[in-house]
C-alpha positions as CSV (number, residue, x, y, z in Angstrom):
1,S,-21.5,9.7,-11.6
2,R,-18.0,9.6,-12.8
3,R,-17.1,11.7,-16.0
4,R,-14.9,10.2,-18.4
5,R,-12.4,12.0,-20.9
6,K,-12.4,10.0,-24.2
7,L,-9.1,9.1,-25.0
8,C,-7.3,8.2,-28.1
9,F,-5.5,5.1,-27.8
10,R,-3.4,2.3,-30.1
11,R,-4.5,-1.5,-29.6
12,L,-2.4,-4.1,-31.5
13,E,-4.3,-6.0,-33.6
14,R,-4.6,-9.8,-33.3
15,G,-2.0,-12.0,-34.9
16,D,0.7,-9.1,-34.5
17,P,3.8,-10.9,-33.4
18,A,4.7,-8.4,-30.9
19,R,1.2,-9.6,-29.0
20,D,2.1,-12.9,-29.6
21,A,5.3,-12.5,-27.9
22,T,3.6,-10.8,-24.9
23,R,1.2,-13.4,-24.5
24,S,4.1,-16.3,-24.1
25,L,4.7,-14.3,-20.8
26,M,1.2,-14.8,-19.2
27,S,1.2,-12.3,-17.0
28,F,2.4,-9.1,-18.8
29,A,-1.0,-7.2,-20.0
30,G,0.8,-4.3,-21.6
31,V,1.4,-0.7,-21.0
32,S,-0.8,2.5,-21.5
33,V,0.7,5.7,-21.7
34,V,-1.2,9.0,-20.3
35,D,0.5,12.0,-22.1
36,S,-0.9,15.4,-21.5
37,A,1.8,17.1,-23.7
38,K,-1.4,18.8,-25.7
39,H,-4.0,17.2,-24.2
40,C,-4.7,13.8,-22.6
41,T,-4.2,10.9,-24.7
42,C,-3.6,7.0,-24.1
43,D,-1.8,4.5,-26.0
44,T,-1.8,1.3,-25.4
45,S,0.2,-1.9,-26.2
46,A,1.1,-5.6,-25.9
47,V,-2.6,-5.4,-24.7
48,Y,-2.7,-9.4,-23.8
49,A,-2.2,-11.9,-20.9
50,G,-3.4,-15.2,-21.3
51,A,-3.3,-16.2,-17.7
52,D,-6.2,-15.8,-15.0
53,S,-4.0,-13.3,-13.4
54,G,-1.9,-10.2,-15.0
55,Y,-0.7,-7.0,-14.4
56,H,-0.8,-3.8,-16.6
57,L,1.4,-0.4,-16.2
58,L,-0.2,2.8,-16.5
59,M,2.4,5.6,-16.8
60,V,1.4,9.3,-16.2
61,R,3.7,11.7,-18.2
62,D,3.6,15.2,-17.2
63,Y,1.6,14.6,-14.0
64,S,1.1,18.3,-13.5
65,R,-0.8,19.0,-16.2
66,T,-3.5,15.9,-15.9
67,K,-3.8,17.9,-12.7
68,V,-5.0,20.8,-14.5
69,Q,-6.8,19.1,-17.3
70,L,-8.7,16.6,-15.5
71,P,-10.9,18.2,-12.3
72,T,-12.3,16.2,-9.7
73,G,-14.8,14.1,-11.1
74,E,-13.0,13.8,-14.7
75,S,-10.5,10.8,-15.5
76,A,-8.2,9.6,-18.4
77,T,-8.7,6.2,-19.3
78,T,-6.8,3.6,-20.6
79,G,-7.0,1.4,-24.0
80,L,-8.4,-2.0,-23.1
81,F,-6.1,-4.9,-22.2
82,T,-6.8,-8.6,-21.8
83,V,-6.7,-10.8,-18.6
84,G,-8.3,-14.3,-18.2
85,E,-10.1,-13.6,-21.3
86,Y,-12.1,-10.4,-20.2
87,D,-11.3,-7.0,-21.9
88,W,-10.3,-4.3,-18.6
89,Y,-9.7,-0.8,-18.7
90,I,-8.3,1.7,-16.2
91,E,-9.6,4.9,-14.9
92,Y,-7.3,7.6,-13.6
93,Y,-8.7,10.5,-11.7
94,P,-5.5,12.8,-10.5
95,N,-8.3,15.2,-8.6
96,G,-10.2,12.4,-7.3
97,E,-13.3,10.9,-8.2
98,N,-15.6,12.7,-5.9
99,P,-15.8,15.9,-3.9
100,N,-15.0,14.0,-0.8
101,C,-11.4,12.3,-2.2
102,R,-10.6,15.5,-3.9
103,D,-7.1,15.7,-2.5
104,F,-6.5,12.2,-3.7
105,V,-5.7,10.2,-6.9
106,S,-8.4,7.9,-7.3
107,L,-8.2,4.6,-9.7
108,Y,-10.5,2.1,-10.9
109,V,-10.8,-1.0,-13.1
110,T,-13.8,-1.6,-15.4
111,R,-14.6,-4.8,-17.4
112,H,-15.3,-3.8,-20.6
113,T,-18.7,-5.1,-21.9
114,L,-20.5,-4.8,-25.1
115,Y,-23.3,-2.1,-24.5
116,D,-25.7,-4.1,-26.8
117,C,-25.0,-7.7,-25.2
118,E,-27.5,-8.6,-22.7
119,G,-26.7,-11.8,-20.2
120,E,-23.3,-11.8,-20.2
121,E,-22.0,-13.7,-17.3
122,D,-20.5,-11.7,-14.1
123,V,-16.6,-12.3,-13.2
124,E,-15.2,-12.3,-10.4
125,A,-11.6,-11.1,-9.8
126,K,-9.5,-9.7,-7.2
127,F,-7.3,-6.6,-8.4
128,S,-4.6,-4.3,-6.8
129,F,-3.0,-1.0,-7.7
130,S,0.3,-0.2,-6.2
131,L,3.4,2.1,-7.8
132,V,5.9,0.1,-9.9
133,D,8.7,0.3,-6.7
134,Q,6.3,-0.8,-3.9
135,L,7.8,-4.1,-4.7
136,E,6.3,-5.9,-1.8
137,K,2.7,-5.2,-3.1
138,H,3.8,-7.4,-6.4
139,K,3.5,-10.5,-4.8
140,P,0.6,-12.5,-5.4
141,V,0.1,-13.4,-1.9
142,Y,-0.5,-9.6,-1.9
143,I,-3.5,-9.6,-3.9
144,H,-4.9,-12.8,-2.9
145,G,-4.3,-11.9,0.7
146,T,-5.3,-8.3,1.3
147,N,-8.5,-7.8,-1.5
148,K,-12.0,-9.2,-1.3
149,T,-13.4,-10.7,-4.3
150,C,-15.2,-8.3,-6.4
151,T,-17.8,-9.2,-8.7
152,F,-17.8,-7.5,-12.0
153,S,-21.2,-7.3,-13.4
154,S,-23.5,-5.3,-16.2
155,S,-24.9,-3.4,-13.2
156,A,-21.3,-2.7,-11.2
157,P,-18.7,-3.1,-14.0
158,S,-15.9,-1.2,-11.8
159,W,-14.3,-1.3,-8.5
160,G,-11.4,0.6,-7.3
161,S,-9.7,2.8,-4.9
162,D,-11.0,6.5,-4.5
163,R,-8.1,7.1,-1.9
164,F,-5.2,5.5,-3.3
165,V,-2.6,7.9,-2.6
166,R,-2.8,11.6,-1.2
167,R,-1.7,14.2,-4.0
168,D,0.8,15.9,-1.3
169,A,2.3,12.7,-0.2
170,L,2.8,11.5,-3.7
171,E,4.1,14.9,-4.8
172,R,7.1,14.6,-2.0
173,S,7.9,11.1,-2.5
174,A,10.2,9.6,-5.0
175,H,7.4,7.7,-6.8
176,L,7.3,10.8,-9.2
177,K,10.3,11.0,-11.0
178,G,10.6,14.1,-13.7
179,D,7.0,14.8,-13.4
180,C,6.1,11.2,-14.3
181,L,4.7,8.2,-12.1
182,T,4.0,4.2,-13.3
183,I,1.0,2.7,-11.3
184,R,0.7,-1.0,-11.4
185,C,-2.7,-2.9,-11.8
186,D,-2.3,-6.5,-10.5
187,I,-6.0,-8.4,-11.8
188,M,-6.7,-11.8,-10.5
189,V,-9.8,-13.5,-12.2
190,V,-11.1,-16.3,-9.9
191,C,-11.0,-19.4,-11.7
192,K,-14.5,-21.1,-13.0
193,D,-12.8,-24.6,-13.6
194,H,-15.7,-26.8,-12.2
195,K,-14.0,-29.9,-12.2
196,I,-11.1,-28.1,-10.4
197,E,-13.5,-27.1,-7.6
198,D,-15.6,-30.0,-7.4
199,A,-12.5,-32.0,-6.5
200,A,-10.0,-29.8,-4.3
201,G,-11.8,-26.4,-4.1
202,T,-9.7,-23.5,-4.6
203,V,-6.2,-23.9,-4.4
204,P,-4.6,-21.6,-1.7
205,D,-1.1,-20.5,-1.5
206,I,1.4,-21.1,1.3
207,N,0.7,-17.8,3.0
208,Q,-2.9,-18.4,3.0
209,H,-2.6,-21.6,4.6
210,F,-0.2,-20.2,7.4
211,G,-2.7,-17.3,7.7
212,H,-5.4,-19.9,8.4
213,L,-2.9,-21.5,10.9
214,L,-2.7,-18.6,12.8
215,Q,-6.4,-17.9,12.9
216,N,-7.5,-21.4,13.8
217,K,-4.6,-22.1,16.4
218,V,-4.5,-25.7,15.3
219,G,-1.4,-26.9,17.1
220,A,-0.3,-23.7,18.6
221,D,2.1,-24.0,21.7
222,V,2.9,-20.4,22.8
223,T,0.6,-17.8,24.2
224,F,1.7,-13.9,24.4
225,E,-0.1,-11.3,26.7
226,V,0.0,-8.2,25.0
227,G,-2.1,-4.9,26.5
228,G,-4.8,-7.4,28.1
229,E,-5.2,-9.6,25.0
230,T,-3.7,-13.2,24.9
231,F,-2.7,-14.5,21.6
232,A,-1.8,-18.2,20.8
233,A,0.7,-18.7,18.2
234,H,3.8,-21.3,16.9
235,R,7.2,-21.9,18.2
236,C,8.5,-22.8,15.0
237,V,6.9,-20.4,12.7
238,L,7.9,-17.3,14.9
239,A,11.6,-18.8,15.1
240,A,11.7,-19.2,11.5
241,R,10.7,-16.0,10.9
242,S,12.3,-13.9,13.6
243,K,16.0,-14.3,15.1
244,V,14.9,-12.5,18.1
245,F,11.9,-15.3,18.8
246,M,14.4,-17.9,17.8
247,A,16.5,-17.1,20.7
248,Q,13.5,-16.0,23.0
249,L,11.9,-19.4,22.2
250,F,14.6,-22.0,21.9
251,G,17.6,-20.3,23.0
252,P,19.3,-18.7,25.6
253,M,16.6,-16.3,26.2
254,K,14.1,-18.8,26.4
255,E,11.2,-18.2,28.7
256,G,9.0,-20.6,31.0
257,A,10.2,-24.3,31.4
258,T,7.2,-25.6,29.6
259,T,5.0,-24.7,26.3
260,S,1.6,-23.6,28.4
261,S,3.5,-20.6,29.9
262,V,2.5,-17.3,29.1
263,I,5.0,-14.7,27.6
264,Q,4.3,-11.0,28.7
265,I,5.0,-8.2,26.1
266,K,5.0,-4.7,27.4
267,D,5.4,-1.5,26.0
268,M,3.1,-2.5,23.0
269,E,-0.5,-2.4,22.3
270,A,-2.6,-5.6,21.1
271,K,-3.7,-4.1,17.6
272,V,0.0,-3.7,17.0
273,F,1.3,-7.4,18.0
274,R,-1.6,-8.7,16.2
275,A,-0.5,-7.0,12.7
276,L,3.4,-8.2,13.7
277,L,1.7,-12.1,13.9
278,S,-0.4,-11.3,10.6
279,F,2.9,-10.1,8.8
280,I,4.9,-13.3,10.2
281,Y,2.6,-15.8,9.1
282,T,1.3,-14.0,5.7
283,D,4.1,-11.9,4.5
284,S,2.0,-8.8,3.7
285,L,0.8,-6.0,5.9
286,P,-2.6,-5.9,7.2
287,A,-5.1,-2.7,7.2
288,M,-5.0,-0.8,10.9
289,E,-7.6,-2.1,13.2
290,K,-10.1,0.8,13.8
291,D,-11.5,0.8,17.4
292,S,-15.1,1.0,16.8
293,M,-16.0,2.9,20.1
294,E,-13.3,5.4,19.2
295,E,-15.0,5.8,15.9
296,D,-18.3,6.4,17.2
297,E,-17.3,9.0,19.4
298,M,-15.3,11.0,16.6
299,S,-18.0,10.6,14.4
300,E,-20.4,12.6,16.8
301,V,-18.3,15.1,17.6
302,M,-16.4,15.8,14.6
303,D,-17.0,16.9,10.8
304,E,-15.8,14.7,7.9
305,G,-12.6,16.8,7.4
306,R,-11.6,16.8,11.0
307,E,-12.5,13.0,11.6
308,E,-10.5,12.0,8.5
309,A,-7.3,14.1,9.9
310,A,-7.9,12.3,13.4
311,E,-7.9,8.9,11.3
312,F,-5.0,9.6,9.6
313,E,-2.9,10.6,12.8
314,M,-4.2,7.2,14.6
315,W,-2.9,5.2,11.2
316,L,0.4,7.0,11.5
317,Q,0.9,6.5,15.1
318,W,0.1,2.6,14.3
319,L,2.6,2.8,11.6
320,E,5.2,4.3,13.9
321,D,4.3,1.8,16.7
322,L,4.8,-1.3,14.2
323,F,7.9,0.0,13.0
324,V,9.4,0.0,16.4
325,A,7.9,-3.7,17.1
326,A,9.7,-4.6,13.7
327,D,12.7,-3.4,14.6
328,R,12.5,-4.9,18.1
329,Y,11.8,-8.6,16.6
330,D,14.1,-7.9,13.9
331,L,11.6,-8.0,11.0
332,Q,13.7,-6.3,8.4
333,L,11.1,-6.7,5.4
334,L,8.4,-5.0,7.4
335,K,10.7,-2.6,9.1
336,L,11.1,-1.5,5.5
337,I,7.4,-1.3,4.3
338,C,7.0,0.5,7.2
339,E,10.0,2.9,6.5
340,K,8.5,3.6,3.0
341,Q,5.0,4.6,4.2
342,L,6.4,6.5,7.0
343,S,8.6,8.5,4.5
344,E,5.5,9.0,2.2
345,H,3.8,10.6,4.9
346,I,5.9,13.0,6.5
347,S,4.1,16.6,7.3
348,V,5.2,19.7,9.3
349,S,3.1,18.5,12.2
350,S,4.9,14.7,12.4
351,V,8.2,15.3,10.8
352,T,10.3,15.8,14.0
353,S,8.5,12.9,15.8
354,T,9.2,10.8,12.6
355,L,13.0,12.0,12.5
356,A,13.4,11.2,16.5
357,L,12.2,7.8,15.4
358,A,14.4,7.1,12.6
359,E,17.2,8.2,15.0
360,K,16.4,6.1,17.9
361,H,15.9,3.0,15.6
362,H,19.1,3.5,13.2
363,C,17.0,4.1,10.0
364,C,19.4,6.2,7.9
365,G,16.3,6.2,5.0
366,L,13.9,7.6,7.2
367,K,16.1,10.0,8.5
368,E,17.2,11.3,5.3
369,A,13.6,11.7,4.1
370,C,13.1,13.6,7.0
371,L,16.0,16.0,6.8
372,K,14.9,16.8,3.0
373,F,11.3,17.4,3.9
374,I,12.7,20.2,6.2
375,Q,15.1,21.5,3.8
376,V,12.5,22.1,1.1
377,Q,10.0,24.2,3.5
378,S,9.3,27.6,3.4
379,P,10.9,29.6,6.3
380,S,7.8,29.9,8.0
381,C,6.9,26.4,8.1
382,L,10.6,26.3,9.2
383,Q,10.3,28.5,12.0
384,T,6.9,26.2,12.8
385,V,8.7,23.0,12.9
386,M,11.5,24.2,15.3
387,A,9.4,25.6,17.6
388,T,7.8,22.0,18.5
389,S,8.6,20.3,21.5
390,G,9.8,17.2,19.3
391,W,12.7,19.9,17.5
392,D,13.7,20.4,21.3
393,H,13.9,16.9,22.3
394,I,15.9,16.1,18.9
395,A,18.5,18.8,19.9
396,V,18.5,17.5,23.6
397,T,19.0,14.0,22.7
398,Y,20.5,14.1,19.3
399,P,22.4,17.2,18.9
400,W,24.4,15.8,16.0
401,V,21.3,15.6,14.0
402,V,20.9,19.2,14.3
403,K,24.4,19.5,13.5
404,E,23.8,17.4,10.1
405,F,21.0,19.8,9.4
406,I,22.8,22.8,9.4
407,A,25.5,21.5,7.3
408,K,22.9,20.4,4.8
409,L,21.4,24.0,4.7
410,A,24.9,25.5,4.4
411,S,25.8,22.8,1.2
412,N,22.4,24.0,-0.1
413,Q,23.6,27.8,0.1
414,R,26.4,27.6,-1.4
415,K,24.8,25.3,-4.5
């Protein structure tokens, strides 16, 4: 029962030179601007992308005011843009699409249909929402590999993410600049060319091929044992992606005389190593696995809010462990992705552990994000942070970090 705020939008007419120029790019599907200086409006321009895949940019100006003007359940809706010969629009909910996600920004993409047109064909498509500087999420493989195909029909024209990003995390992040943010929506329409399907089926990309190779284990020549589980993999793939694996499997660190030897990996959970392997083969970050037993037990003893907080803590711990694993095997892109996620989800309860993690693994960006977070806290929150055992650990193990923090506070006071 989503409520949409009717908006004004401008669409370029067919035959407009600017539109024709955009069409030649075959991937860009225009820009919509939500502007709430007086009321929520949305201007849309350069709306056509002739290819089966394209992206649309949603620019939110005066984000703080959109939160006031659009309560939970109400959205700002963009104008129409075209991808794969179909018209689409995006719904932006700054206070969540329903009360269960009121602390999040919700986003939906909807296929536009004519109300008086019956029997319109269903459209199968993949989609992805991201922030414009989340470059790792703009690759076609990310959209292809981490999102299921959705059927946009007359009965189900909308699909999306009711918990795209927590508002408090967004407001602390670098994504919100001058009270403005830009969201990118990628859409990939599944090809319906029957000649191609009959001849060869859908055509996967190289990352999908390697993902299948990891799953079916054909030609696997090395086995790892991690947390009581075994994982079969391919030496050449691992060595090509990681200098550490290169040294371990082919260099001076080579373990075992035969290809059938099992390599033991200690101090790592199986679900973390599985995510590490998935990234090595597909170049995309998988979702965290959920322990069904733990999930069932939590649902019995916790209410919804507490269960959500517990799941978030589990995800945060998994992300920290994956960050450590990426550093251990010198996977710099994975480490950067984890760093950005951790930087965007710093809280009073987690900042000391995240700061210690950043210092231990020489991650200057994450360390700076933690120090900035502590700097802007109220005196009461600052006292809470400094009263934790985590702060005591930093003071003992990394005393120079405390000195850096004091120097920053002194610099702020002088300003």
